[in-house]
N, CA and C atoms as a LAMMPS dump frame, in Angstrom:
ITEM: TIMESTEP
0
ITEM: NUMBER OF ATOMS
252
ITEM: BOX BOUNDS ff ff ff
-5.0000000000000000e+02 5.0000000000000000e+02
-5.0000000000000000e+02 5.0000000000000000e+02
-5.0000000000000000e+02 5.0000000000000000e+02
ITEM: ATOMS id mol type element x y z
1 1 1 N -76.674 -366.122 -337.953
2 1 2 C -77.138 -366.778 -339.144
3 1 3 C -77.413 -365.726 -340.219
4 2 1 N -76.837 -365.923 -341.344
5 2 2 C -76.975 -364.973 -342.443
6 2 3 C -78.232 -365.289 -343.26
7 3 1 N -79.013 -364.239 -343.524
8 3 2 C -80.229 -364.43 -344.315
9 3 3 C -79.925 -364.115 -345.776
10 4 1 N -80.412 -364.96 -346.628
11 4 2 C -80.169 -364.799 -348.053
12 4 3 C -81.282 -363.963 -348.661
13 5 1 N -80.921 -362.949 -349.413
14 5 2 C -81.895 -362.079 -350.063
15 5 3 C -82.068 -362.542 -351.503
16 6 1 N -83.221 -363.117 -351.798
17 6 2 C -83.49 -363.605 -353.146
18 6 3 C -84.159 -362.552 -354.019
19 7 1 N -84.158 -361.332 -353.599
20 7 2 C -84.887 -360.308 -354.337
21 7 3 C -86.3 -360.25 -353.799
22 8 1 N -86.952 -359.174 -354.081
23 8 2 C -88.295 -359.024 -353.545
24 8 3 C -89.317 -358.838 -354.636
25 9 1 N -90.538 -358.927 -354.226
26 9 2 C -91.624 -358.687 -355.166
27 9 3 C -92.258 -357.336 -354.881
28 10 1 N -91.461 -356.408 -354.435
29 10 2 C -91.962 -355.075 -354.088
30 10 3 C -92.58 -354.343 -355.261
31 11 1 N -91.971 -354.454 -356.425
32 11 2 C -92.535 -353.793 -357.607
33 11 3 C -93.88 -354.394 -357.974
34 12 1 N -93.991 -355.705 -357.861
35 12 2 C -95.251 -356.374 -358.184
36 12 3 C -96.337 -355.986 -357.19
37 13 1 N -95.994 -355.927 -355.909
38 13 2 C -96.967 -355.532 -354.889
39 13 3 C -97.406 -354.096 -355.108
40 14 1 N -96.454 -353.208 -355.377
41 14 2 C -96.786 -351.808 -355.622
42 14 3 C -97.674 -351.664 -356.855
43 15 1 N -97.388 -352.418 -357.89
44 15 2 C -98.204 -352.375 -359.103
45 15 3 C -99.629 -352.831 -358.819
46 16 1 N -99.769 -353.905 -358.055
47 16 2 C -101.098 -354.421 -357.744
48 16 3 C -101.875 -353.442 -356.863
49 17 1 N -101.235 -352.869 -355.872
50 17 2 C -101.912 -351.914 -354.991
51 17 3 C -102.342 -350.676 -355.774
52 18 1 N -101.449 -350.147 -356.602
53 18 2 C -101.804 -348.973 -357.392
54 18 3 C -102.897 -349.284 -358.41
55 19 1 N -102.875 -350.475 -358.976
56 19 2 C -103.931 -350.868 -359.903
57 19 3 C -105.279 -350.954 -359.226
58 20 1 N -105.314 -351.511 -358.018
59 20 2 C -106.576 -351.602 -357.275
60 20 3 C -107.065 -350.217 -356.879
61 21 1 N -106.169 -349.365 -356.419
62 21 2 C -106.548 -347.993 -356.067
63 21 3 C -107.082 -347.262 -357.294
64 22 1 N -106.416 -347.42 -358.419
65 22 2 C -106.87 -346.771 -359.645
66 22 3 C -108.231 -347.287 -360.073
67 23 1 N -108.461 -348.572 -359.915
68 23 2 C -109.741 -349.17 -360.295
69 23 3 C -110.869 -348.672 -359.4
70 24 1 N -110.618 -348.561 -358.114
71 24 2 C -111.642 -348.091 -357.181
72 24 3 C -111.941 -346.612 -357.404
73 25 1 N -110.924 -345.834 -357.708
74 25 2 C -111.095 -344.391 -357.864
75 25 3 C -111.493 -343.959 -359.281
76 26 1 N -111.616 -344.895 -360.19
77 26 2 C -111.815 -344.554 -361.607
78 26 3 C -113.108 -343.793 -361.87
79 27 1 N -114.166 -344.099 -361.137
80 27 2 C -115.455 -343.491 -361.473
81 27 3 C -115.593 -342.067 -360.951
82 28 1 N -114.988 -341.746 -359.839
83 28 2 C -115.227 -340.443 -359.215
84 28 3 C -114.002 -339.532 -359.169
85 29 1 N -112.869 -340.111 -358.896
86 29 2 C -111.671 -339.306 -358.68
87 29 3 C -110.641 -339.592 -359.763
88 30 1 N -110.897 -339.131 -360.973
89 30 2 C -110.012 -339.428 -362.101
90 30 3 C -108.625 -338.823 -361.909
91 31 1 N -108.541 -337.714 -361.193
92 31 2 C -107.25 -337.058 -360.983
93 31 3 C -106.339 -337.871 -360.066
94 32 1 N -106.898 -338.804 -359.307
95 32 2 C -106.104 -339.741 -358.515
96 32 3 C -105.892 -341.031 -359.3
97 33 1 N -106.919 -341.444 -360.028
98 33 2 C -106.904 -342.731 -360.718
99 33 3 C -105.878 -342.783 -361.85
100 34 1 N -105.819 -341.735 -362.651
101 34 2 C -104.942 -341.764 -363.836
102 34 3 C -103.458 -341.869 -363.452
103 35 1 N -102.943 -341.038 -362.547
104 35 2 C -101.526 -341.214 -362.179
105 35 3 C -101.234 -342.566 -361.535
106 36 1 N -102.158 -343.057 -360.7
107 36 2 C -101.953 -344.376 -360.078
108 36 3 C -101.906 -345.465 -361.14
109 37 1 N -102.797 -345.375 -362.133
110 37 2 C -102.837 -346.39 -363.186
111 37 3 C -101.571 -346.358 -364.038
112 38 1 N -101.105 -345.184 -364.381
113 38 2 C -99.899 -345.077 -365.21
114 38 3 C -98.691 -345.635 -364.469
115 39 1 N -98.542 -345.268 -363.207
116 39 2 C -97.419 -345.775 -362.413
117 39 3 C -97.558 -347.278 -362.196
118 40 1 N -98.789 -347.757 -362.002
119 40 2 C -99.024 -349.187 -361.836
120 40 3 C -98.627 -349.991 -363.067
121 41 1 N -98.95 -349.469 -364.243
122 41 2 C -98.555 -350.152 -365.485
123 41 3 C -97.035 -350.186 -365.614
124 42 1 N -96.39 -349.078 -365.309
125 42 2 C -94.926 -349.002 -365.438
126 42 3 C -94.253 -349.966 -364.458
127 43 1 N -94.681 -349.946 -363.191
128 43 2 C -94.066 -350.835 -362.196
129 43 3 C -94.317 -352.302 -362.526
130 44 1 N -95.518 -352.614 -362.993
131 44 2 C -95.817 -353.99 -363.374
132 44 3 C -94.985 -354.45 -364.551
133 45 1 N -94.801 -353.577 -365.532
134 45 2 C -93.991 -353.93 -366.698
135 45 3 C -92.526 -354.135 -366.312
136 46 1 N -92.019 -353.288 -365.438
137 46 2 C -90.628 -353.433 -364.984
138 46 3 C -90.463 -354.737 -364.21
139 47 1 N -91.441 -355.055 -363.379
140 47 2 C -91.369 -356.299 -362.612
141 47 3 C -91.433 -357.522 -363.523
142 48 1 N -92.296 -357.484 -364.519
143 48 2 C -92.391 -358.608 -365.45
144 48 3 C -91.156 -358.737 -366.322
145 49 1 N -90.579 -357.627 -366.74
146 49 2 C -89.395 -357.666 -367.599
147 49 3 C -88.166 -358.139 -366.838
148 50 1 N -88.122 -357.876 -365.539
149 50 2 C -86.957 -358.239 -364.741
150 50 3 C -86.974 -359.661 -364.227
151 51 1 N -87.982 -360.443 -364.557
152 51 2 C -88.079 -361.828 -364.097
153 51 3 C -87.975 -361.916 -362.577
154 52 1 N -88.658 -360.985 -361.896
155 52 2 C -88.647 -360.98 -360.438
156 52 3 C -89.812 -361.817 -359.914
157 53 1 N -89.752 -362.232 -358.664
158 53 2 C -90.877 -363.002 -358.112
159 53 3 C -92.125 -362.134 -358.016
160 54 1 N -93.272 -362.778 -357.968
161 54 2 C -94.526 -362.052 -357.879
162 54 3 C -95.136 -361.781 -359.242
163 55 1 N -94.945 -362.704 -360.167
164 55 2 C -95.435 -362.502 -361.531
165 55 3 C -96.954 -362.326 -361.56
166 56 1 N -97.673 -363.102 -360.761
167 56 2 C -99.134 -363.009 -360.736
168 56 3 C -99.606 -361.656 -360.244
169 57 1 N -98.946 -361.134 -359.217
170 57 2 C -99.321 -359.816 -358.707
171 57 3 C -99.014 -358.726 -359.718
172 58 1 N -97.904 -358.854 -360.438
173 58 2 C -97.554 -357.87 -361.454
174 58 3 C -98.575 -357.877 -362.585
175 59 1 N -99.003 -359.059 -363.004
176 59 2 C -100.013 -359.159 -364.062
177 59 3 C -101.333 -358.559 -363.576
178 60 1 N -101.708 -358.86 -362.335
179 60 2 C -102.946 -358.3 -361.78
180 60 3 C -102.877 -356.777 -361.714
181 61 1 N -101.737 -356.242 -361.345
182 61 2 C -101.574 -354.793 -361.288
183 61 3 C -101.675 -354.149 -362.65
184 62 1 N -101.055 -354.763 -363.648
185 62 2 C -101.12 -354.214 -365.009
186 62 3 C -102.55 -354.269 -365.536
187 63 1 N -103.228 -355.39 -365.32
188 63 2 C -104.608 -355.534 -365.812
189 63 3 C -105.534 -354.537 -365.119
190 64 1 N -105.457 -354.423 -363.799
191 64 2 C -106.299 -353.472 -363.078
192 64 3 C -106.024 -352.036 -363.521
193 65 1 N -104.765 -351.717 -363.741
194 65 2 C -104.415 -350.365 -364.172
195 65 3 C -104.968 -350.062 -365.552
196 66 1 N -104.848 -351.002 -366.465
197 66 2 C -105.353 -350.779 -367.821
198 66 3 C -106.874 -350.696 -367.812
199 67 1 N -107.524 -351.569 -367.045
200 67 2 C -108.988 -351.544 -366.967
201 67 3 C -109.473 -350.22 -366.368
202 68 1 N -108.738 -349.659 -365.433
203 68 2 C -109.152 -348.386 -364.843
204 68 3 C -108.922 -347.21 -365.789
205 69 1 N -108.022 -347.352 -366.742
206 69 2 C -107.787 -346.266 -367.696
207 69 3 C -108.903 -346.158 -368.734
208 70 1 N -109.619 -347.244 -369.003
209 70 2 C -110.669 -347.227 -370.028
210 70 3 C -111.807 -346.275 -369.659
211 71 1 N -112.417 -346.373 -368.461
212 71 2 C -113.48 -345.409 -368.144
213 71 3 C -112.969 -343.98 -368.06
214 72 1 N -111.725 -343.821 -367.638
215 72 2 C -111.16 -342.475 -367.579
216 72 3 C -110.992 -341.889 -368.973
217 73 1 N -110.655 -342.721 -369.944
218 73 2 C -110.535 -342.239 -371.318
219 73 3 C -111.899 -341.795 -371.843
220 74 1 N -112.941 -342.607 -371.572
221 74 2 C -114.285 -342.22 -372.001
222 74 3 C -114.749 -340.952 -371.293
223 75 1 N -114.446 -340.833 -370.003
224 75 2 C -114.795 -339.638 -369.25
225 75 3 C -114.081 -338.418 -369.816
226 76 1 N -112.801 -338.569 -370.113
227 76 2 C -112.022 -337.474 -370.665
228 76 3 C -112.572 -337.03 -372.011
229 77 1 N -112.886 -338.008 -372.871
230 77 2 C -113.432 -337.687 -374.209
231 77 3 C -114.831 -337.087 -374.094
232 78 1 N -115.604 -337.541 -373.134
233 78 2 C -116.943 -336.999 -372.948
234 78 3 C -116.931 -335.575 -372.453
235 79 1 N -116.016 -335.271 -371.551
236 79 2 C -115.944 -333.928 -370.994
237 79 3 C -115.29 -332.96 -371.971
238 80 1 N -114.145 -333.35 -372.506
239 80 2 C -113.38 -332.45 -373.347
240 80 3 C -113.63 -332.653 -374.839
241 81 1 N -114.357 -333.708 -375.199
242 81 2 C -114.636 -333.961 -376.611
243 81 3 C -115.534 -332.9 -377.235
244 82 1 N -116.444 -332.356 -376.466
245 82 2 C -117.335 -331.316 -376.973
246 82 3 C -116.651 -329.994 -377.152
247 83 1 N -115.52 -329.805 -376.514
248 83 2 C -114.796 -328.54 -376.606
249 83 3 C -113.908 -328.449 -377.832
250 84 1 N -113.61 -329.601 -378.437
251 84 2 C -112.681 -329.614 -379.571
252 84 3 C -113.362 -329.305 -380.861
């Protein structure tokens, strides 16, 4: 019996996982959080643009990634803002 491949929601799942990891790590481990958030936004955007299944997970990944970037931006400006 042949199985039909309708495409996967791998990009959406990866975006959501990276967004959650970035959100959890945002307060203490910014060096892990920022790359995860950037990759999460990119994967979520690619998944949404490609009309692939898993739209809700892709949106959740993008939102979590963006929300995790906000405290990191304030942390970055607070630490390095005094040096400029």
